[in-house]
N, C-alpha and C positions, 0 to 999 in steps of 0.2 A: 137931519144928519149934520153933526158938527164937522167943520172943515179944518184943514191945517191952518188957515188964516185965523180962525177962532183961537186955536192953540197959541199962535204967535202973539196975538193980542194979549193973551193971559200971561205970556212969558215962558220961554223954554230954555233960557240960558242956564247952563249948569245942570240941566235935567237930562236923564238918560231916556232917549226916545227910540222905541222899537219900531222899525219900519218894515212891515211885511210887503216886500216887493215881489215881482214875478220876473226872475232872471233865468227862466227856463229856456235857454238858448240852444240851438243845434250845435253840436260839436263834431269835428272830425279829428279824433285823437285829442290833442290839447288845443286844437285850432277852432275858434268860434267862427262859424260860417255865416252867421247873421246876428249882428249885435243890436238889432232894433229894440228888443225888450230892455236891454241894459240902458240904451240911450233914453228910452221912455221913462226910466226910473230916476234919471239924473236931476230933473228940476226939483222934485220934492226933497231929495237928499240935500241938494245944494241950499235950498231955502232954509232947511232946519239947521244945517251946519253954519250958515251965515248968521243965524240968530243965536249962535252959541250953544246949541244942543250937542250932547254927546250921542252920536247917531249910531244905532245898532241895526244893521241891515240883515235881513234873513230872507231866504227863498228856498224853493225846492229846485231840483234839476233832474229830469228823467223820472224813472220809476224803479229806484233801488228797492230791495226787499226788506227795508227796515233795519239795515245794518250798513256800516261803511263799505263803499265799493269805489275804488279809485277811478273807474271810468265815468262816475257821476259826481266827481269832486267839483266844487265851485272854485277851486284854485285858479283856473284860467279866467273865470269871470271876475274874480277879485283883481287880477292884473289889469283886465280891460276896464273895469270900473275905476280903478286908480288912474288910468290914462285919461279917461273922460272927465274925471274930477280934478285933475292936476292943476288946472288954472283957477279953480273956484273954492277949494277947501285947503285947510292947513295940513301940511304933512302928507304922508302916504296913507292909503287905505290899508288898515291892518286886516289880517285874515286869521280867524280862529279855526283850528283844525278839528273842532267838534262843535256840538250845538249848545249843550248846557253843562259841559264838563269843565275840567281844569283849564283848558286852553281858552274857552269862551269866558269863563269868570275872570281869568287874568287879563285878557284883552280888554274886557269892559272896564275893569278896575283901573287900567292904565290910560283910559281915554281922558283927554283934556277937552275943554270946551271947544267945539268946532271940529273935533276929530270924528272919523268914521271907521267902523269895523264891520266886516262881513263875516257872518257865522258860516260854518260848513253846512252842507245840504241838510235841511230839516228832515227829509225823509230817511236819513240815516238812523233816525230814532223811530222805533215802531209806534210810539205814541202819537206821532204826527197824523198818521192816516188811519189809526185804529177805529173800528166801528164800536168799540166798547167805550162808553162815556167816561168811565172811571179811569181807564188807561190814558185816554186822550186828555182828560182833565188834569191828570197828574203831570203830564208833559207840559201842559199849558201853565201849570203852577211853577214849574222850573223855569220856563221862559219868562214868566212874569217877574220872577225874582231878579232878573237882570235889568229891569227897566222901571221907569216912573210913568211913562206915557206910551200910548200905542197909536201908530198911524197905519191904517190899512191902505196900501197903494198897489197891491198885486191883483189887478183886475182879472188877469187870466186864471186866477185860482178862486175867485169868489163864489163859484158854483160848487165848491168842495166843502164838505163839513169836516174840516181838518182843524187840528189843535191851534195852529198859528193863525188861522183864518176865522174860525168860528168861536172857539173857547177862550182864546187869549183876550179879545176885546172886552169880555165880561169881567176880566180881572184887573183892568187898568182903565184910567180915563182915556177915551179914544176919540179919534177923528178920522175922516177920509182924506187921503192925500189928493194932490192935484190931478193925478192920472185917473183915479177912480171917479172923481167929480166930473172930469171931462167926458169919460166913457159913458157915464150915466146920462149926462146931458145930451150926448149924441143919440143914444138909444131911445130917449124920449121923443126925439125928432122922427124916429122910425116907428113909434107906437102910439104917441099921443098927439103930436103936432105935425102930422104928415102933409107935406106939400105934394100935390098930385099933378100929373100922373106919377104913381109910385111903382117902380119896376124893381124886381128882385132877380138876381142871377145866382143860381145855385149849381155847384159842381162838386167835385170830389168823387171818391170811389163808390160809396155805398148810399143807396136810398134810405136804408134803415137809420142812418145817422141824421137824416134831415126830415124824417116823417113828422116829428112834432112841430118843427118850425113851419113846414108846408101847411099842416093842419091849421095852425094859428094864422098864417098869412092869407089864407083863403078869405078871411074877413077883413084883411087890411090892404093887400096889394091889388093893383090894377092889372099887372101882368107878371108872370113868373117864367123866366128863361131857364131851361135845364140843359146842362152840359156835363162833361166829365164822365166818369164811369157809371154814375147813376142814371145817365140818359138812356142806357141800353135797356134797363128795366122798364122805363117809360115807353120806349119804342116797342118792346116785346108786348107790353100791355095793350098796345094799339094793333097787335097782330102782325108786326113786322119781324123779319128774320134778322138776327143780330150776330150771326156767326159764332165765333169763339169769344166774343166780348164778355166783359164782366157782367154777370147777371145774378140778381137775387130773385129767383122764381117765387119764393115764399112771400115776397112783397108785392107781387103783381095784383092780387085782389085789392090791397090798400091803394095802390096806384090807380087802378081803374075807378075806385070810389072817389078819389081826389079829382080825377079828370072829370067825372060826372058832376061833382059838386061845383067845381070851378065853372063849368059850362052853365050850370043853373044860376050861379051868382054873377056871371058876366066877367069872370076873371080869365084873362087870356093866358093859356099855356103855350109856350114857344119851345119847340123841340128842334134838334138839328135836322138840316136837309141833307147834309152829306158829312162823311167822316173821313179822317185820315187813318188808314188801317195798315197793318203789317202781319206777317205770319207768326209773330211771337212777341213777347214783351221785350223791350230793348234793354241792353246792358248799359246801365246809367254810368258806369265807370269807363266805358269805352264808346264815346259818342261818335262812332263812325256811321256811314250810310247803312240804313236798315231797309232800303228799297220800299219806302212808304208808297202807298197808292191811295187815291181818293175814290171812294165808292159811295153810292147813294145810301142814305141812312136807313131807308126802308128795305134794303136788299143787300145786306152785308154777306159776302160769300162765307160758306161754312168753315173754310180753313183760315179765315182772317180774323184779327182782333182789332176792334176800334180803339184808337189811342189818342184821338184829338178830334175836335170839330173841324169840318172842312171849310174851304174858301167861301162857298155859298152860304154856309151857316154863319160864318164870321160877318158877312155882309148883312144877313138877316138880323143877327143879334145887335149889330151896331145900329141898324135902322130902328129897332125897337127901344133903344136907349137914347136915341137922339133927341126925342121930344119930352123925355122924362124930367120931372122936377125933383124927384128923390130916387136914388138908386142905392140898393144894398147888394153887395157881392160877397158870397162866401163859397169858396171851393174852385180850384182850377178847372179849366176846360179839357185838360188832357195831361199827359205825362210831360209837364213843362220842363222837367229837369233835363230832358233830352232835346237837342235842337230840332230834330225832325218832327217833334210833336208839341212844340211850344207856341206855335203861331196862333192857336185858338185862344189861349190864355193871354197872349200879347195883344190880340185884337180886342178882347174885352177890356183889358186895362186901358188901352188907347181910347176906346169908346167912352169910358168913364171920364177920361181927361178931356175929350172933345165935347162932352155933354155940358150944358149949362147947369145941370142938376146939382143938388147937394149929394155928394157921393161918399159912400162909406165902404171901405174894404174891411170885411169882417174877420180879420185876424187869421191865425193858423197858416195853412199853406198858401192862401191868397196873399197875405201880407209878405210871406217869404218870396213868392213869385214876383211880386212887384219890385222887390229889391234885387233879386237875382237877375231879372230881365232888364235891369238898369233904368227903371223909371224914377223920376223925381217924386219922392214921397209927398212933397208939398203941393203937387199938382192935383191931389185928391182932397176931398173935404175932410176926411178922417180915415186913418188906418188904425184899426183896433189892435190891441195887444192880446185880446182873449177870444179865440175862435169859439171854443165850447161855451164860455161864459156868455158871449154875445148871442149865440143861438138859443141858449136856455132863457135868456132875458126876453128874446123875441117870441119864445114859446109861451110867455106869460108866467113862467115859474118864479117862485120865490128863491132868490139866491142866498144861501146861508151867510156868506161873507158880507153881503150888503145889509141883510137883516141885523147882523151883529153890530154894525156901525150906527144903526138908528139909535137915537137918544131914548 
């Protein structure tokens, strides 16, 4: 896989370089609530601009229906990107109000060496996500007409067979940006060069979202810790009462099979001992007291819903991470957005920081939680920008966006 440094050696001055970034950040109105992915894109953009390239940045945001939708505009992202690049690139970051139309073509034509433009949301064009190869290819052709070179740097999108991720690299000389190179290097440490003991912490809402990675990790990990909403399906599979907690009953047979396979392989499964429960899901916009109560994980009352791992579970999880040499964490331990149910996620994050292990936070809600709860990002070995992409890589799947960057 050619890298951005290879492109720089060949020379990019005066050339139009299309950078497929992942700027899919959470918004509250026009306010960016977590700019981690924008900051992660800055080094590659800066490196290209400093070398005299005319940098065309493109990304998706959210899931619009293949047409312009103001709530998914990248305009707030352009403003924040401009602030982050203010000290390192010439001039302001321009913003094109379409993807391949009149505004995009004019903005690209106006670029001087070292300038940067951000195109509007790629998913405003139906060709970006189309399952029809012809429609997707036609959009890729239009994008290719804007540029001379392609740099793939949106790791959070490499598991998607989309025009800007999969089809466009075939139409231009291409290379991997620094972010993708870093992400792949980290994931290899979790799959090919693993220091042991190797502990995996999985949370989030649904077991079904993690079945593939659990299946693959049964031959990789030494212990797997389960929290979040998905823990209740595991507890139910062991015959415990889970009250009104989130439950995927259709996944219980698969969970039972995984528990049996893990026992046969000597892989330790660690489940919560206790949970923090309430009589309903909290109002995240009104974080007042919800009268949380701690109950045993194997006997949750029928009228309560588990919303976080409890204090004994936090101690147990921390002890299971203390001696690890490698830790991968994906998925919060509870409804961390509410202060009454954030302590489990906070405890896992702190356990990773306290551990001497190589620690990887697997993107998505876990990465957001680290920042929202006020942890220093540099205290972790690596915080991924791609939750879904990280999981699919760990499942052993071929990621279209990475395959497209291979020479």
